[in-house]
C-alpha positions in Angstrom: 258.3 57.6 55.7 259.4 56.2 59.1 260.6 59.7 60.1 257.2 61.2 59.5 258.2 63.0 56.2 256.0 63.2 53.2 257.3 61.2 50.2 254.4 61.8 47.9 251.5 64.3 48.0 248.1 62.9 48.7 245.9 62.4 45.6 242.6 63.8 46.9 240.9 63.6 43.5 241.6 59.9 43.1 240.5 59.4 46.7 237.3 61.4 46.0 236.5 59.1 43.0 237.0 55.9 45.1 234.9 57.1 48.1 232.1 58.3 45.8 232.1 54.9 44.0 232.0 52.9 47.3 229.8 55.1 49.5 226.5 53.3 48.8 228.1 49.8 49.0 229.6 50.0 52.5 228.5 50.9 56.1 231.8 52.3 57.2 235.2 53.3 56.0 238.7 52.5 57.2 241.9 54.4 56.4 245.4 53.2 57.2 248.7 54.7 55.9 252.0 52.9 55.8 253.5 55.3 58.4 250.3 56.9 59.6 251.4 56.4 63.2 254.5 58.6 62.6 252.5 61.3 60.7 248.7 61.1 60.5 248.3 64.1 58.2 247.2 62.1 55.1 244.9 59.9 57.2 243.3 63.0 58.8 242.7 64.7 55.4 241.2 61.5 54.0 238.9 61.2 57.0 237.6 64.7 56.5 237.0 63.9 52.8 235.1 60.7 53.6 233.0 62.5 56.2 232.1 65.3 53.9 231.1 63.0 51.0 229.3 60.2 53.0 228.6 61.1 56.6 229.5 57.5 57.5 231.8 56.3 60.3 235.5 56.5 59.5 238.3 54.7 61.3 242.0 55.8 61.1 244.9 53.5 61.8 246.8 56.0 64.0 243.8 56.2 66.3 243.8 52.4 67.0 247.5 51.5 67.2 250.9 53.1 67.7 253.1 50.2 66.4 254.8 50.3 63.0 253.6 47.0 61.7 251.5 48.4 58.8 249.8 45.2 57.6 248.6 44.4 61.1 247.5 47.9 61.7 245.6 47.9 58.4 244.0 44.6 59.4 242.9 46.2 62.7 241.3 49.1 60.9 239.5 46.7 58.6 238.1 44.7 61.5 237.1 47.9 63.3 235.2 49.3 60.3 233.4 46.0 59.7 232.3 45.8 63.3 230.7 49.3 63.5 227.3 48.3 62.0 227.0 45.5 64.5 228.1 47.4 67.6 225.7 50.2 66.5 222.8 47.8 66.4 223.8 46.4 69.8 224.1 49.8 71.5 220.8 51.0 70.0 219.0 47.9 71.4 220.6 48.3 74.8 219.7 52.0 75.0 216.1 51.1 74.0 215.9 48.6 76.9 217.4 51.1 79.3 214.9 53.7 78.2 212.0 51.3 78.6 213.1 50.5 82.2 213.8 54.2 83.0 217.4 53.4 83.8 219.6 56.6 83.5 223.0 55.1 84.3 225.8 55.7 81.9 226.3 52.9 79.3 229.8 51.3 79.4 231.3 48.4 77.5 234.1 46.0 78.3 237.3 46.1 76.3 239.4 43.1 75.5 241.8 43.9 78.3 239.0 43.9 80.9 238.7 47.7 81.4 235.7 49.8 80.5 235.0 52.4 77.8 231.9 54.5 77.1 229.4 53.3 74.6 230.2 56.2 72.3 233.9 55.3 72.4 233.0 51.6 71.7 231.0 52.7 68.7 234.0 54.6 67.2 236.5 51.8 68.2 234.6 48.6 68.4 237.7 46.5 67.6 238.8 47.2 71.2 235.9 45.1 72.4 237.2 42.0 70.7 237.5 39.2 73.3 235.6 41.4 75.7 233.4 38.5 76.7 236.3 36.3 77.8 238.0 39.2 79.5 234.8 40.0 81.4 234.5 36.4 82.4 238.1 36.2 83.7 237.5 39.4 85.7 234.2 38.1 87.0 235.6 34.7 87.9 238.5 36.4 89.8 236.0 38.5 91.6 233.6 35.6 92.5 236.3 33.1 93.5 239.7 34.8 94.1 242.7 32.6 93.4 246.3 33.7 93.2 247.1 30.9 90.7 244.3 29.4 88.7 243.2 28.2 85.3 239.9 30.0 84.5 237.6 28.3 81.9 234.5 30.0 80.7 232.1 27.9 78.6 229.2 29.6 76.9 227.0 28.7 74.0 229.6 29.2 71.3 233.1 29.0 72.7 235.2 27.9 75.6 237.7 30.5 76.7 240.6 29.6 79.0 242.9 32.1 80.8 245.9 31.4 83.0 246.1 33.6 86.2 249.5 33.7 87.9 250.2 35.8 91.0 246.6 37.1 90.9 246.8 38.6 87.4 246.0 37.4 83.8 248.5 38.3 81.1 247.5 41.3 78.9 249.2 41.6 75.6 248.7 43.1 72.1 249.9 39.7 70.8 247.1 37.9 72.7 244.3 38.7 70.3 243.9 36.0 67.6 240.9 35.8 65.3 241.3 32.7 63.1 244.8 33.2 61.5 244.8 37.0 62.1 246.3 39.1 64.9 244.9 42.6 65.1 246.7 45.2 67.2 244.4 45.1 70.2 245.5 44.8 73.8 243.6 41.9 75.4 243.7 39.3 78.1 245.7 36.3 76.8 242.9 33.8 76.3 242.9 30.5 74.6 239.6 30.1 72.7 238.1 27.2 70.9 234.7 26.7 69.3 233.2 24.4 71.9 230.1 25.4 73.8 226.6 24.3 74.6 225.4 25.3 71.1 228.2 23.7 69.2 227.2 21.4 66.3 227.5 17.7 67.0 228.7 16.3 63.7 230.6 13.6 61.8 234.2 14.2 60.9 235.9 12.0 58.3 238.7 9.9 59.8 237.7 10.9 63.3 234.0 10.1 63.8 232.2 12.1 66.4 233.2 15.8 66.5 231.8 18.8 68.2 232.0 22.4 66.9 233.4 24.8 66.0 230.2 25.9 64.2 227.4 27.2 66.4 223.9 26.1 65.6 220.5 26.6 67.3 219.8 23.7 69.7 216.8 21.7 68.6 215.4 22.0 72.1 215.6 25.8 71.9 214.2 25.9 68.4 211.0 24.0 69.4 210.8 26.0 72.6 210.6 29.2 70.5 208.6 27.6 67.6 206.4 24.8 69.1 204.8 24.0 65.7 208.2 22.5 64.5 207.8 19.6 67.0 205.1 18.1 64.7 207.7 18.1 61.8 210.3 16.4 64.0 207.8 13.7 65.1 207.1 12.9 61.5 210.8 12.9 60.5 211.6 10.1 63.0 209.6 7.7 60.8 211.2 8.4 57.5 214.6 8.0 55.9 217.2 10.4 57.2 219.5 12.8 55.2 222.3 15.2 56.3 219.6 17.9 56.5 217.1 16.0 58.7 217.8 18.2 61.8 218.3 21.4 59.9 216.2 24.5 60.0 217.3 28.0 59.2 216.7 31.0 61.5 217.2 34.7 60.6 219.9 36.6 62.5 220.8 40.2 61.5 221.5 41.9 58.1 222.8 45.4 58.0 221.4 47.7 55.3 224.4 47.6 53.0 224.3 43.8 53.2 220.6 43.7 52.2 221.2 46.0 49.3 223.9 43.5 48.0 221.6 40.5 48.1 220.9 38.6 44.9 217.3 38.0 44.0 217.3 34.6 45.5 219.0 35.8 48.7 216.4 38.6 49.1 213.6 35.9 48.6 215.3 33.7 51.3 215.6 36.6 53.7 212.0 37.6 53.2 210.9 34.0 53.9 213.0 33.9 57.1 211.1 36.9 58.5 208.1 34.6 58.8 209.9 32.1 60.9 212.4 29.1 60.5 212.7 27.4 57.2 212.8 23.6 56.9 216.0 23.1 54.9 215.2 19.4 54.1 211.8 20.5 52.6 213.4 23.5 50.8 216.2 21.4 49.2 213.6 19.2 47.6 211.2 22.0 46.5 213.4 24.9 45.6 217.2 24.2 45.3 218.0 27.8 44.2 216.4 29.2 47.3 218.2 26.5 49.4 221.6 27.5 47.9 220.8 31.2 48.6 219.9 30.3 52.2 223.2 28.5 52.6 225.0 31.7 51.4 223.2 33.7 54.1 224.3 31.2 56.7 227.9 31.4 55.5 227.8 35.2 55.7 226.5 35.1 59.3 223.1 36.5 58.3 221.2 33.3 59.2 221.9 30.3 61.3 221.1 26.6 61.1 219.7 24.4 63.8 221.2 21.1 64.8 221.9 18.5 67.6 224.0 20.0 70.3 225.5 19.3 73.7 222.7 21.3 75.2 220.2 18.9 73.6 222.2 15.9 75.0 222.0 17.5 78.5 218.2 17.7 78.1 218.0 14.0 77.1 220.2 13.0 80.1 218.0 15.0 82.5 220.8 17.5 83.3 218.9 20.4 81.8 215.3 21.1 81.3 214.7 24.7 80.5 213.7 24.0 76.9 212.0 21.2 75.0 213.2 17.8 76.2 211.0 16.0 73.6 212.7 17.9 70.7 216.1 17.1 72.1 215.2 13.4 72.2 213.9 13.4 68.7 217.0 15.3 67.5 219.3 12.7 69.2 217.4 9.8 67.6 217.6 11.4 64.1 221.3 12.3 64.6 222.2 8.7 65.6 220.5 7.5 62.4 222.3 10.1 60.3 225.6 8.8 61.7 224.8 5.2 61.0 222.9 5.5 57.7 224.6 8.5 56.0 228.1 8.2 57.3 228.4 4.6 58.4 229.5 5.4 61.9 228.2 4.5 65.3 226.5 1.6 66.9 223.7 3.3 68.8 220.4 1.4 69.5 217.6 2.7 67.3 215.1 5.0 69.0 217.3 5.4 72.0 218.3 9.0 72.6 220.4 8.4 75.6 223.2 6.4 73.8 224.2 9.3 71.5 223.7 11.8 74.3 226.1 10.0 76.6 228.6 9.8 73.8 228.4 13.6 73.3 228.8 14.2 77.0 231.9 12.0 77.2 233.4 13.6 74.1 232.8 17.1 75.6 234.8 16.1 78.7 237.7 14.7 76.7 237.8 17.8 74.4 237.8 20.2 77.4 240.7 18.2 79.0 242.7 18.5 75.8 241.8 22.2 75.5 243.1 22.9 79.0 246.4 21.2 78.3 246.6 23.1 75.0 246.0 26.4 76.8 248.8 25.6 79.2 251.2 24.8 76.3 250.1 28.0 74.5 251.8 30.0 77.3 255.1 29.4 75.4 255.7 32.8 73.7 257.7 31.2 71.0 255.2 28.6 70.2 254.0 28.9 66.6 253.1 25.3 65.5 249.4 25.1 66.2 249.0 21.6 64.8 251.8 20.2 66.9 250.5 21.8 70.0 247.1 20.2 69.5 248.5 16.8 68.9 250.7 17.1 72.0 247.8 18.4 74.1 245.6 15.4 73.2 248.5 13.0 74.0 249.2 14.7 77.4 245.5 14.9 78.2 245.1 11.2 77.7 248.1 10.4 79.9 247.1 12.8 82.7 243.5 11.6 82.8 244.5 7.9 82.7 242.8 7.2 79.4 246.0 6.5 77.4 246.8 3.1 76.0 250.5 3.8 76.9 251.8 1.9 80.0 251.1 4.4 82.8 254.1 3.2 84.8 256.4 4.6 82.2 255.4 8.2 82.7 254.6 10.6 85.5 252.6 13.5 84.1 250.2 15.8 85.9 248.8 19.3 86.2 250.0 21.5 89.0 247.5 20.6 91.7 248.2 23.8 93.6 246.6 25.7 90.7 242.8 25.6 91.0 240.5 25.1 88.0 237.8 27.8 88.1 234.9 27.0 85.8 232.2 29.6 84.9 229.5 29.8 82.3 226.0 28.2 82.1 227.2 24.7 81.1 230.1 24.6 83.6 228.4 22.3 86.1 227.6 19.8 83.3 231.2 18.9 82.4 233.9 20.4 84.7 233.4 18.1 87.7 234.5 15.2 85.5 237.3 17.3 84.0 238.7 18.1 87.4 238.4 14.5 88.5 240.3 13.3 85.4 243.1 15.8 86.1 243.0 15.4 89.9 242.9 19.2 90.5 240.8 21.2 92.8 237.6 22.7 91.2 235.8 25.9 91.9 232.4 26.6 90.4 231.5 29.8 92.2 228.0 30.9 93.0 226.5 32.9 90.1 229.1 31.4 87.7 226.6 31.5 84.9 226.7 35.3 85.0 230.5 35.7 85.7 230.9 37.9 82.6 228.2 40.3 84.0 230.0 40.4 87.3 233.2 41.1 85.5 231.7 44.0 83.6 230.4 45.6 86.9 233.7 45.0 88.7 235.8 46.6 86.0 237.0 50.2 85.8 238.0 52.7 83.2 241.6 52.5 82.2 243.2 54.2 79.2 246.7 53.8 78.0 248.7 56.0 75.5 252.0 55.4 73.9 254.1 58.3 72.4 257.4 57.6 70.5 260.4 59.9 70.7 263.3 59.3 68.3 266.6 61.0 67.4 266.6 61.0 63.5 269.8 63.1 63.4 272.3 64.3 65.9 270.8 67.1 68.0 267.2 66.6 66.9 264.6 64.9 69.1 261.3 64.1 67.3 258.1 63.5 69.1 255.4 61.6 67.1 252.3 63.3 68.5 248.7 62.5 67.5 248.6 65.5 65.1 252.0 65.0 63.6 255.7 65.0 64.4 257.3 67.8 66.4 261.1 68.4 66.6 263.0 69.7 69.6 266.7 70.4 70.0 266.9 69.0 73.5 265.7 65.7 75.0 264.0 67.2 78.1 261.4 69.3 76.4 260.7 66.5 74.0 259.9 64.2 76.9 257.8 66.8 78.5 255.8 67.1 75.3 255.4 63.4 75.0 254.2 63.2 78.6 251.6 65.9 78.0 
């Protein structure tokens, strides 16, 4: 119960049956009791049982959070357990690279609050690294371009992450971590994130038209850069009728052992085919629909990824990027414009002109970033809960501030605080943020080495660990300390506080 007392004995035999049944189906286990933070005895016994029966990683709720909110704590444990196989693969790969280069430095990882933990700690508690990328970028941007008051925006391939810095510090909170509709109990820099980056899918959205993200795809320019033989297929595809799959190839990502064991026969066949290189989804849909459906399931599960037309491709077409295949980007833009017109009945782009759709993508990126910055500012309201209302308000305010609203501009005076700099980092920052800053009439800083701001942040961070111990008075004259190994009672407050501080 809330006082740390045992209401029912632990049924170890039932637990043994469940663990034995599940041990070959999962890569890690999570254990979270209703009041495990007040008395972890049951969690600790179950942990030993799981370890003795499986030898697999085990996460306990009392190790990750000290708050009483049992559903959120259980969610945090579930996230942590699900991340262990992926963080294990990452750490193994990094250690191999360090070994190949004879680097003997200790391996550290960034937490969501911007501090550092050892790789071994990260492997046991990977949930603490959620939002570590944005946190590292915020720390790096602050290091590269110090500003006492700033809006820091980090755009990568998948997301745009925005943090507000006031009086030289970002806000760190356990309420700041949001994954979809979920809020795990993890301290993190308060970051507003949206699925908008250089690798975001450019697509059609019903009732809207052009939309970008949130799904990440492989840019066609990168796909052909890695697999040059695909260019021939794209050249042929320009001369035939388009379909929603015309720019779509599938590329393998990563499948953990327990995932591969749960594959259906068709999914196993699709995974094996992916090991030989990208699969042409258009061709596969015509030749083997069952395999195409299995491939789609692998993509939904994050085991494979589709290719598509992206803002990175548009930048190649417009001559603002050139590190991958410009010809593939041009072909992708032409095919995408035909898809919009012939499949969805949207758009008036000239045929065989890749620059028209690419310019439209660039303009849409700038307007979406503007709305995201306003939304991030509105999200600083701690009582704000209506996400949809905030998004609509942000779009409206953004149009007013940038002068693109159809409303009479003389009726309103609305602007961002021009004493607060916009600091933009990330590889695509120079492509869009000069126009964003001009629209908002705010000073812009794109620091040197902004494309590696997250690496700078990781280097500049330090090790910080925080612990919280609760002391209560369940009855008159008894002071209870909820320690990591169970509750301890004292008859005076002073020794209880001493124990809590130790």
